[in-house]
C-alpha positions in Angstrom: -93.3 -45.9 -25.2 -92.5 -44.4 -28.6 -88.9 -44.4 -30.0 -89.3 -41.5 -32.4 -92.1 -39.0 -33.0 -92.9 -37.1 -36.1 -95.0 -34.1 -36.1 -96.1 -32.6 -39.4 -95.7 -28.8 -39.1 -96.3 -28.0 -42.7 -97.2 -30.3 -45.7 -98.4 -27.9 -48.4 -96.5 -28.3 -51.7 -94.7 -25.3 -53.4 -96.6 -22.7 -51.5 -98.6 -22.4 -48.2 -102.2 -23.4 -48.3 -105.1 -22.1 -46.2 -104.7 -25.0 -43.7 -100.9 -25.6 -43.7 -97.5 -23.9 -44.1 -95.0 -25.3 -46.6 -92.8 -28.2 -45.8 -91.6 -28.6 -42.3 -91.3 -31.7 -40.0 -90.3 -32.0 -36.4 -88.6 -35.3 -35.4 -88.2 -36.0 -31.6 -86.3 -38.7 -29.8 -84.6 -38.8 -26.4 -85.4 -35.2 -25.7 -83.7 -34.1 -29.0 -85.7 -31.9 -31.6 -84.7 -32.0 -35.2 -86.5 -29.9 -37.7 -86.4 -31.1 -41.3 -87.1 -28.3 -43.8 -88.5 -24.9 -42.9 -90.7 -23.6 -45.8 -93.0 -20.5 -46.0 -95.0 -20.0 -42.7 -93.4 -23.0 -40.9 -91.7 -21.0 -38.2 -95.0 -19.7 -36.8 -96.7 -23.1 -36.6 -93.5 -24.8 -35.4 -93.8 -22.8 -32.1 -97.0 -24.8 -31.3 -94.7 -27.8 -30.8 -91.3 -26.4 -29.9 -90.1 -23.2 -28.5 -87.6 -20.9 -30.3 -84.9 -22.1 -28.1 -85.8 -25.7 -28.0 -84.7 -26.8 -31.5 -81.4 -28.7 -31.4 -80.6 -29.0 -35.1 -82.0 -28.3 -38.6 -81.8 -30.5 -41.7 -82.6 -29.0 -45.1 -83.3 -31.2 -48.0 -82.8 -28.5 -50.6 -82.8 -24.7 -51.0 -86.1 -24.1 -52.8 -87.9 -21.4 -50.9 -90.8 -23.7 -49.9 -88.3 -25.8 -48.0 -85.9 -23.3 -46.5 -87.1 -19.7 -46.5 -88.3 -19.5 -42.8 -84.8 -20.3 -41.7 -84.1 -16.6 -42.1 -86.9 -15.6 -39.8 -85.6 -18.2 -37.3 -82.2 -16.5 -37.5 -84.0 -13.2 -36.4 -85.9 -14.9 -33.7 -82.8 -16.5 -32.2 -80.6 -13.4 -32.5 -83.1 -11.0 -30.9 -84.3 -13.5 -28.2 -85.3 -11.6 -25.0 -82.5 -13.0 -23.0 -79.9 -12.3 -25.7 -78.7 -14.1 -28.7 -79.1 -17.9 -28.5 -76.0 -20.0 -29.2 -75.7 -21.3 -32.7 -77.2 -24.7 -33.7 -76.1 -27.0 -36.5 -77.9 -26.6 -39.9 -77.2 -29.6 -42.2 -77.9 -28.4 -45.7 -76.7 -28.6 -49.4 -73.7 -26.5 -50.2 -74.3 -22.7 -50.5 -77.0 -22.6 -47.8 -75.4 -19.8 -45.8 -75.3 -17.5 -48.8 -78.8 -18.5 -49.9 -80.4 -17.7 -46.5 -78.4 -14.5 -45.9 -79.5 -13.0 -49.3 -83.1 -13.3 -48.2 -82.5 -10.0 -46.2 -80.1 -8.7 -48.9 -77.8 -6.6 -46.6 -74.5 -8.5 -47.0 -73.3 -11.9 -47.8 -73.8 -13.3 -44.3 -76.1 -10.8 -42.6 -75.7 -12.4 -39.2 -76.8 -15.9 -40.3 -73.4 -17.4 -39.7 -73.6 -16.4 -36.1 -76.9 -18.0 -35.6 -76.2 -21.4 -37.2 -73.2 -23.6 -37.8 -73.8 -24.9 -41.4 -72.6 -28.3 -42.3 -72.6 -29.4 -46.0 -74.6 -32.5 -46.9 -73.2 -35.3 -49.0 -74.6 -38.7 -49.8 -74.0 -41.1 -46.9 -74.7 -41.5 -43.2 -74.2 -39.0 -40.4 -75.3 -38.8 -36.7 -77.6 -35.8 -35.7 -78.3 -36.2 -32.0 -79.8 -39.6 -31.4 -80.8 -39.9 -35.1 -78.9 -41.7 -37.8 -79.5 -39.9 -41.0 -78.7 -41.5 -44.4 -78.9 -39.0 -47.2 -79.1 -39.7 -51.0 -79.6 -37.5 -54.0 -83.1 -37.2 -55.4 -84.4 -36.4 -58.9 -85.0 -32.6 -58.8 -83.7 -29.6 -60.7 -81.5 -28.3 -57.8 -79.3 -30.5 -55.5 -81.9 -32.2 -53.3 -81.5 -34.9 -50.7 -83.9 -37.5 -49.5 -83.3 -39.0 -46.0 -83.8 -42.2 -44.0 -83.9 -41.1 -40.4 -83.6 -43.9 -37.9 -83.6 -44.2 -34.2 -83.7 -47.3 -31.9 -84.7 -49.5 -34.7 -87.5 -47.2 -36.0 -87.1 -45.5 -39.5 -88.8 -42.9 -41.6 -87.9 -42.2 -45.1 -88.4 -38.7 -46.5 -88.5 -38.1 -50.2 -88.2 -34.2 -50.0 -88.9 -33.1 -53.7 -88.2 -35.5 -56.4 -89.4 -37.1 -59.6 -89.2 -40.9 -60.1 -86.0 -42.1 -58.4 -84.5 -45.5 -57.6 -82.4 -43.9 -54.8 -85.7 -43.1 -53.0 -86.7 -46.8 -53.0 -83.3 -47.8 -51.7 -83.5 -45.2 -48.8 -87.0 -46.3 -48.0 -86.4 -50.1 -48.1 -88.5 -51.6 -45.3 -89.1 -48.3 -43.5 -91.8 -48.0 -40.9 -93.0 -44.8 -42.6 -92.5 -43.5 -46.1 -93.1 -39.7 -46.0 -93.4 -39.1 -49.8 -94.4 -36.2 -51.8 -97.5 -36.4 -53.9 -97.5 -33.0 -55.8 -99.6 -34.1 -58.8 -102.4 -36.4 -59.9 -101.9 -38.7 -62.8 -104.9 -37.1 -64.6 -103.5 -33.6 -64.2 -102.0 -31.9 -67.2 -98.6 -30.3 -67.1 -96.9 -32.7 -64.7 -93.2 -32.4 -65.8 -90.8 -35.3 -65.5 -87.9 -35.3 -63.0 -89.4 -32.7 -60.8 -92.2 -34.2 -58.6 -94.2 -37.3 -58.0 -97.8 -38.0 -58.7 -99.7 -39.6 -55.9 -99.7 -42.9 -57.8 -95.9 -42.6 -58.3 -95.4 -42.0 -54.6 -97.4 -45.2 -53.9 -95.5 -47.2 -56.4 -92.2 -46.2 -54.9 -93.4 -47.1 -51.4 -94.6 -50.5 -52.7 -91.2 -51.1 -54.3 -89.5 -50.2 -51.1 -91.8 -52.5 -49.0 -92.5 -49.6 -46.6 -95.1 -50.4 -43.9 -97.0 -47.0 -43.9 -97.2 -44.3 -46.6 -97.8 -40.7 -45.5 -98.5 -38.5 -48.6 -97.2 -34.9 -48.2 -96.2 -31.9 -50.3 -99.9 -31.6 -51.2 -100.3 -28.7 -53.6 -103.2 -26.6 -52.2 -105.3 -26.6 -55.3 -105.4 -30.4 -55.6 -108.2 -32.5 -53.9 -106.4 -34.4 -51.2 -109.0 -37.1 -51.3 -108.3 -37.7 -55.0 -104.6 -38.0 -54.1 -105.4 -40.6 -51.5 -107.6 -42.6 -53.8 -105.1 -42.6 -56.6 -102.3 -43.8 -54.2 -104.5 -46.5 -52.7 -104.6 -48.2 -56.2 -100.8 -48.8 -56.0 -100.1 -49.3 -52.3 -101.7 -51.9 -50.1 -100.4 -50.9 -46.7 -101.5 -48.2 -44.3 -102.0 -44.9 -46.1 -102.5 -41.4 -44.6 -102.7 -37.9 -45.8 -100.4 -35.4 -44.1 -102.0 -32.5 -42.4 -100.5 -29.8 -40.3 -100.5 -31.0 -36.6 -100.5 -34.7 -37.4 -98.3 -36.7 -35.0 -97.1 -40.2 -35.6 -95.2 -42.1 -32.9 -93.0 -45.2 -33.7 
């Protein structure tokens, strides 16, 4: 019997691809459903795995659109549900999330978002979200961004969110069962800026330093060849190595 289940809802980096929405991951344990990030197109695909009323909490790594924009659509779906507005659920997110999401519609500062969600500001450290212990740490990205180690019953998944090279990511992922790391660029690709994203090789190097058991490459930019990303990562990581895809489920 699994202790924790991860379903990749969306794994496309920066914008949706033809086969996947932007970043979104469903974590399940003990009947509790935690959605981590909700980028472009994620809400539609999420409904294949969880109903509108069945999500218990949301966790946002940062406020770039490809990780949070569909939370506004989720506000609409919850407010206008056929049986009446659904009760608010917690959204753990960087400071300013309420204003950021409300401005997507642009009517007023809050635009009903505050009634749909209970926003709780993230900070480095540990917190409990349902059955999950979530340890958050700052990543290396132009806006405030958190990576997470999500644990339950001895199983653990480390999520990089968006980051450049980052010692804190290695710490969060130390000995994790699964390293869910972004691989936005290839080493051979021109124009890979420092302190924004990881190459596939850098993702693998971080997973190796952390002694993670399994590396799952995600945030795969649609114009890149995913096979090339996997081949590059395999040169720097000797453990189990998988490419994320929408619909992939991993049970620990």
